[in-house]
KEDOLO-290449 format. One record per residue (C-alpha): y, z, x; residue in one letter. Coordinates in steps of 0.2 Angstrom, whole numbers, plus 5000, padded with zeros to 4 digits. Example, Ala and Ser with C-alpha at 12.3 -4.5 7.8 and 13.67 -1.06 7.14 Angstrom:
{atom {4978,5039,5062},"A"};
{atom {4995,5036,5068},"S"};
// end
This chain:
{atom {5283,4865,4932},"X"};
{atom {5288,4861,4951},"X"};
{atom {5289,4873,4965},"X"};
{atom {5308,4871,4964},"X"};
{atom {5308,4879,4947},"X"};
{atom {5300,4895,4951},"X"};
{atom {5312,4910,4952},"X"};
{atom {5312,4929,4952},"X"};
{atom {5316,4938,4936},"X"};
{atom {5335,4943,4935},"X"};
{atom {5337,4959,4944},"X"};
{atom {5321,4960,4952},"X"};
{atom {5328,4959,4970},"X"};
{atom {5343,4970,4974},"X"};
{atom {5354,4968,4988},"X"};
{atom {5354,4983,5000},"X"};
{atom {5369,4994,5001},"X"};
{atom {5379,4990,5017},"X"};
{atom {5385,5008,5022},"X"};
{atom {5400,5012,5034},"X"};
{atom {5410,4996,5030},"X"};
{atom {5427,5004,5025},"X"};
{atom {5435,5014,5011},"X"};
{atom {5434,5000,4998},"X"};
{atom {5415,4998,4998},"X"};
{atom {5413,5015,4990},"X"};
{atom {5401,5020,5005},"X"};
{atom {5412,5020,5019},"X"};
{atom {5417,5034,5032},"X"};
{atom {5402,5046,5030},"X"};
{atom {5392,5033,5022},"X"};
{atom {5385,5044,5008},"X"};
{atom {5380,5058,5020},"X"};
{atom {5393,5071,5015},"X"};
{atom {5401,5081,5029},"X"};
{atom {5396,5085,5047},"X"};
{atom {5382,5094,5055},"X"};
{atom {5364,5092,5056},"X"};
{atom {5360,5083,5039},"X"};
{atom {5374,5070,5043},"X"};
{atom {5363,5065,5059},"X"};
{atom {5348,5053,5058},"X"};
{atom {5330,5060,5060},"X"};
{atom {5334,5078,5058},"X"};
{atom {5333,5088,5041},"X"};
{atom {5326,5104,5038},"X"};
{atom {5312,5103,5024},"X"};
{atom {5312,5118,5013},"X"};
{atom {5328,5126,5020},"X"};
{atom {5337,5135,5007},"X"};
{atom {5353,5140,5016},"X"};
{atom {5346,5156,5024},"X"};
{atom {5339,5161,5007},"X"};
{atom {5320,5166,5009},"X"};
{atom {5312,5148,5006},"X"};
{atom {5300,5146,4990},"X"};
{atom {5285,5143,5001},"X"};
{atom {5288,5159,5009},"X"};
{atom {5292,5170,4993},"X"};
{atom {5275,5165,4985},"X"};
{atom {5259,5175,4989},"X"};
{atom {5245,5166,4999},"X"};
{atom {5231,5161,4987},"X"};
{atom {5213,5156,4989},"X"};
{atom {5200,5155,5003},"X"};
{atom {5194,5140,5013},"X"};
{atom {5176,5142,5019},"X"};
{atom {5174,5133,5034},"X"};
{atom {5154,5133,5033},"X"};
{atom {5154,5125,5016},"X"};
{atom {5142,5110,5014},"X"};
{atom {5147,5095,5005},"X"};
{atom {5132,5087,4996},"X"};
{atom {5132,5070,4988},"X"};
{atom {5125,5071,4970},"X"};
{atom {5114,5059,4963},"X"};
{atom {5106,5059,4945},"X"};
{atom {5089,5054,4940},"X"};
{atom {5096,5040,4929},"X"};
{atom {5104,5032,4945},"X"};
{atom {5088,5033,4954},"X"};
{atom {5079,5023,4939},"X"};
{atom {5093,5010,4939},"X"};
{atom {5090,5007,4958},"X"};
{atom {5071,5006,4955},"X"};
{atom {5073,4994,4941},"X"};
{atom {5086,4983,4951},"X"};
{atom {5072,4983,4966},"X"};
{atom {5084,4993,4978},"X"};
{atom {5072,5006,4981},"X"};
{atom {5053,5004,4983},"X"};
{atom {5044,5018,4971},"X"};
{atom {5030,5018,4984},"X"};
{atom {5041,5024,4999},"X"};
{atom {5047,5042,5001},"X"};
{atom {5065,5042,4994},"X"};
{atom {5077,5050,5007},"X"};
{atom {5096,5051,5010},"X"};
{atom {5094,5038,5023},"X"};
{atom {5085,5026,5012},"X"};
{atom {5097,5029,4998},"X"};
{atom {5112,5024,5009},"X"};
{atom {5103,5009,5016},"X"};
{atom {5099,5003,4999},"X"};
{atom {5117,5004,4994},"X"};
{atom {5114,5017,4981},"X"};
{atom {5125,5030,4990},"X"};
{atom {5140,5025,5002},"X"};
{atom {5137,5040,5013},"X"};
{atom {5126,5056,5014},"X"};
{atom {5139,5069,5020},"X"};
{atom {5129,5085,5023},"X"};
{atom {5114,5080,5012},"X"};
{atom {5110,5074,4995},"X"};
{atom {5107,5085,4979},"X"};
{atom {5097,5079,4965},"X"};
{atom {5103,5082,4947},"X"};
{atom {5093,5080,4931},"X"};
{atom {5104,5068,4920},"X"};
{atom {5094,5054,4912},"X"};
{atom {5075,5051,4914},"X"};
{atom {5064,5045,4927},"X"};
{atom {5049,5034,4923},"X"};
{atom {5043,5030,4941},"X"};
{atom {5032,5041,4951},"X"};
{atom {5043,5045,4966},"X"};
{atom {5041,5056,4982},"X"};
{atom {5058,5062,4985},"X"};
{atom {5065,5072,5000},"X"};
{atom {5082,5079,4997},"X"};
{atom {5093,5094,5003},"X"};
{atom {5095,5102,4985},"X"};
{atom {5088,5099,4967},"X"};
{atom {5091,5107,4951},"X"};
{atom {5077,5114,4941},"X"};
{atom {5077,5101,4927},"X"};
{atom {5078,5087,4940},"X"};
{atom {5062,5094,4949},"X"};
{atom {5053,5097,4932},"X"};
{atom {5058,5079,4927},"X"};
{atom {5051,5071,4943},"X"};
{atom {5035,5082,4943},"X"};
{atom {5032,5076,4924},"X"};
{atom {5033,5058,4930},"X"};
{atom {5020,5062,4943},"X"};
{atom {5031,5062,4958},"X"};
{atom {5035,5077,4970},"X"};
{atom {5051,5084,4977},"X"};
{atom {5053,5091,4994},"X"};
{atom {5069,5102,4998},"X"};
{atom {5074,5100,5016},"X"};
{atom {5084,5113,5025},"X"};
{atom {5103,5109,5026},"X"};
{atom {5110,5102,5041},"X"};
{atom {5120,5114,5050},"X"};
{atom {5138,5110,5054},"X"};
{atom {5138,5114,5072},"X"};
{atom {5121,5107,5076},"X"};
{atom {5128,5092,5085},"X"};
{atom {5138,5103,5098},"X"};
{atom {5131,5108,5115},"X"};
{atom {5132,5126,5118},"X"};
// end
């Protein structure tokens, strides 16, 4: 095999249609854009316009509610914590916080805080500071001899000056 032998598969590269090149080309005169008016021009086309009929997005009722005060917690399970301890990413003697988990590479970012969930089992004795925890998770940490401290959630507008 030489470089000169390499070729694309047949039909993998298609030549572009040259529009506006006469009647015989099949795409002459209006170049496939139909008649005159706004839609024949470049750059302007009314999205969702139905010829004056009430458009679908206005015929349908509004639904749902978007809570602007909602907090986005990052969830971590006990088995993931145990994995990180086994891999020596987290020192079991130190307090485990959102910042230490991000620094260790266990979490990518902490968003509005970390919530501890109870999947898996924990063998190490840990002191954990998180913004939320499920009851089974707290029970499992305390069973292993550790403790869970629930921090107050970080308010969304805390960084803004009044």
